[in-house]
C-alpha positions in Angstrom: 69.5 154.4 97.8 67.0 156.4 95.7 67.7 160.1 95.4 65.0 162.7 95.8 64.9 163.7 92.1 64.3 160.1 91.0 61.7 159.6 93.8 59.9 162.8 92.6 59.8 161.7 89.0 58.5 158.3 89.9 55.8 159.9 92.0 54.8 162.1 89.0 54.7 159.2 86.6 52.5 157.1 89.0 50.2 160.1 89.6 49.7 160.6 85.9 49.1 156.9 85.2 46.6 156.4 88.1 45.0 159.9 87.8 45.5 160.6 91.5 48.2 162.5 93.5 50.7 160.0 94.8 53.5 160.6 97.3 56.3 158.0 97.8 56.8 157.6 101.5 59.4 154.8 101.5 61.4 152.9 98.9 62.8 149.7 100.4 65.4 147.8 98.4 64.6 144.2 98.0 66.3 141.3 96.4 66.3 141.3 92.6 68.1 139.8 89.7 71.5 140.5 88.1 70.3 143.4 85.8 67.8 145.4 87.9 67.5 147.2 91.2 64.2 146.3 92.8 62.2 148.1 95.4 59.0 147.9 97.5 57.4 151.3 97.2 55.2 152.5 100.0 53.0 155.3 98.8 50.1 157.4 99.8 47.9 155.2 97.6 49.3 151.8 98.5 52.3 149.5 97.9 53.9 149.0 94.5 56.8 147.1 93.0 59.6 149.0 91.2 62.3 147.8 88.9 65.1 150.1 87.7 68.2 149.7 85.5 70.6 151.6 83.3 68.6 153.4 80.6 71.6 153.7 78.5 72.2 150.0 78.3 68.6 148.8 78.1 66.6 151.8 76.8 63.4 149.8 75.9 63.6 146.8 78.2 60.8 147.9 80.5 58.5 148.9 77.6 58.9 145.3 76.3 58.3 143.8 79.8 55.2 146.0 80.2 53.9 144.7 76.9 54.7 141.1 77.9 52.9 141.4 81.2 49.9 142.8 79.5 49.9 140.0 76.9 49.9 137.4 79.7 47.2 139.2 81.8 44.8 139.9 78.9 43.3 136.3 78.7 42.6 136.3 82.4 43.6 132.7 82.9 46.7 133.1 85.2 47.7 135.7 87.7 50.3 138.3 86.6 51.3 141.5 88.3 49.4 144.4 86.8 51.9 146.7 85.1 51.2 150.4 85.9 53.8 152.6 84.2 57.3 152.7 82.8 59.6 155.5 81.9 62.9 157.1 82.6 64.2 159.2 85.6 67.6 160.7 85.0 69.8 157.9 83.6 67.5 155.2 85.2 64.8 153.3 83.3 61.9 152.1 85.5 58.9 149.8 85.6 56.2 150.0 88.3 53.7 147.1 88.8 51.4 146.1 91.6 53.2 144.5 94.5 52.3 140.8 95.0 52.4 139.8 98.6 53.7 136.3 99.2 51.5 133.7 100.8 51.4 130.0 101.7 50.7 127.4 99.0 47.2 126.0 98.9 46.9 122.2 98.9 46.1 122.3 95.2 48.7 124.9 94.3 50.5 122.7 91.7 47.3 121.5 90.1 46.0 125.0 89.9 49.3 126.2 88.4 49.3 123.5 85.7 45.6 124.1 84.8 46.3 127.9 84.5 49.3 127.3 82.3 47.4 124.9 80.1 44.7 127.5 79.6 47.4 130.1 78.8 48.8 127.8 76.1 45.4 127.5 74.5 45.7 131.2 73.5 46.9 131.3 70.0 47.7 133.4 66.9 48.1 132.5 63.2 51.9 132.8 63.5 54.8 132.0 65.8 56.4 135.2 67.2 55.3 138.4 68.8 54.5 141.9 67.8 58.0 143.1 68.6 61.4 141.9 69.6 61.9 141.8 73.4 64.4 140.4 75.9 65.3 137.2 77.7 67.5 138.3 80.6 69.6 141.1 79.1 69.8 139.5 75.6 67.6 140.6 72.7 65.0 138.1 71.8 64.0 138.1 68.1 60.3 137.5 67.3 60.1 137.8 63.5 56.8 135.9 62.7 56.8 132.6 60.9 54.1 130.1 60.3 56.5 127.2 60.8 57.8 126.5 64.3 61.0 124.8 63.1 61.9 127.8 61.0 61.0 130.2 63.8 63.1 128.2 66.3 66.1 128.0 64.0 66.1 131.6 62.8 64.9 133.5 65.9 66.2 131.3 68.7 69.0 128.9 68.0 71.2 130.4 65.3 71.3 134.1 66.5 72.7 132.9 69.9 75.0 130.3 68.2 76.5 133.1 66.1 76.9 135.3 69.2 78.6 132.6 71.1 81.0 131.8 68.3 81.8 135.5 67.7 82.6 135.9 71.4 84.8 132.8 71.6 82.4 130.8 73.7 81.7 128.2 71.0 83.9 126.4 68.5 83.3 125.9 64.8 82.3 122.2 65.2 79.5 123.1 67.6 78.3 125.7 65.1 78.1 123.0 62.4 76.3 120.7 64.8 73.7 123.5 65.5 73.2 124.1 61.8 72.7 120.4 61.2 70.2 120.2 64.0 68.2 123.2 62.7 68.0 121.5 59.3 66.4 118.5 61.0 63.9 120.4 63.1 60.9 119.9 60.7 61.1 116.2 61.3 61.6 116.7 65.1 58.6 118.8 66.3 55.0 117.8 65.8 52.7 120.3 64.3 50.9 122.4 66.9 49.2 125.8 66.8 51.3 128.7 68.3 50.7 128.9 72.0 51.1 132.0 74.2 54.2 131.4 76.3 55.7 132.9 79.4 59.0 132.3 77.7 61.3 132.1 80.8 59.3 129.8 83.1 61.8 128.7 85.7 61.2 128.6 89.5 62.6 132.1 90.0 59.9 133.6 87.9 56.8 132.6 89.9 55.7 132.9 93.5 52.9 131.8 95.8 50.6 134.8 96.2 48.2 135.5 99.0 45.4 133.0 98.7 47.8 130.2 97.9 47.7 130.5 94.1 50.5 131.1 91.6 51.6 134.4 90.2 54.1 134.5 87.3 56.3 137.4 86.3 59.5 138.5 84.5 58.3 137.1 81.1 60.0 136.8 77.8 56.7 136.5 76.0 56.0 135.1 72.5 53.7 132.7 70.7 55.7 129.5 70.3 55.6 125.7 70.8 54.2 124.9 74.3 56.9 122.4 74.9 59.3 125.3 75.3 57.6 126.4 78.5 57.4 122.9 79.8 61.1 122.1 79.1 62.1 125.4 80.8 60.3 124.3 84.0 62.5 121.2 84.0 65.8 122.9 83.4 66.6 124.1 87.0 64.1 122.2 89.0 61.6 123.5 91.6 58.4 122.1 90.0 56.5 119.4 91.8 55.5 116.2 89.9 51.8 117.1 90.4 52.4 120.0 88.1 53.4 117.7 85.2 50.7 115.0 85.9 48.0 117.6 85.9 49.2 119.4 82.8 49.3 116.0 81.0 45.8 115.1 82.2 44.4 118.4 80.9 46.3 118.9 77.7 48.7 116.0 76.9 51.9 116.7 75.1 52.5 115.0 71.8 54.2 111.6 71.8 58.0 111.8 72.0 58.1 115.1 74.1 60.6 113.6 76.5 63.1 113.2 73.6 62.6 116.8 72.6 63.2 118.3 76.1 67.0 118.8 75.4 66.3 120.5 72.0 63.8 122.9 73.7 66.3 123.6 76.5 69.0 124.4 74.0 67.7 128.0 73.7 67.8 128.9 77.4 71.2 127.2 77.7 72.5 129.2 74.8 71.2 132.3 76.6 73.2 131.3 79.7 76.2 130.4 77.7 76.3 133.8 76.2 75.7 135.6 79.5 77.7 133.5 81.9 79.9 131.0 79.9 81.4 128.4 82.3 79.6 125.0 82.6 76.9 126.0 80.1 79.4 125.2 77.4 79.3 121.6 78.4 75.5 121.6 78.6 75.2 123.0 75.1 77.9 120.7 73.7 76.1 117.6 75.2 72.7 118.5 73.7 74.2 119.1 70.3 76.2 115.9 70.5 73.1 113.9 71.4 71.3 115.1 68.4 73.9 114.8 65.7 
């Protein structure tokens, strides 16, 4: 339940951002993730989507998400909720975006999704990385720029989470050695490709079918990286139709050997889950490292 003070501060922030007086008539709690409270805001100017969390634990998370949504929206190639404002109300941090109404999938939904993602992946920069560190889930995601993808993946993705898992007793020393050895081999593993604008956390829980039957993606962990990272993430937990992969391959084929690199690309999100949840993710990480000794 949202208190009156928080509601008032949200209304003020929205009014300032949109340059019109806004009153919040109803805040309906809806299903969200593990970190955030999520609401459907009915206001005098329309319906918005609200995320809130503990500002003391994640003081800049919504600033980073705002930037990530803007980065994905700017090319205009795939639908993303328009971020409106972020800030703090009491001890709560908040992010307000447009509310995306769910619809029924168009017959060409998966083909459209794949084509839009392929266009997004054509957006590039001279470096791998992003203009700031951000988050994947509740973990900090490092984005120090490098011109080499293998170096970037080793130093910004794999090894920080390997060290975290080891320090917290979720990984043994042998797995650390295996990860270090794999990182040394990465230059011979990945084909050279220009940095691609990535969603960064593209699993089935981070897209929906919008009104009109097309895809809308959200909850990003944006950076410029190797496009096989997004594609491997789509395969980690399922939920993507085979038409998605056939269409992507027809438009912008992945380099030869991409199937053998799926596990290496999935190592990063699995390390995220190992650090956050432990459990069976230990075995998943162990299996990938063992396969690539």
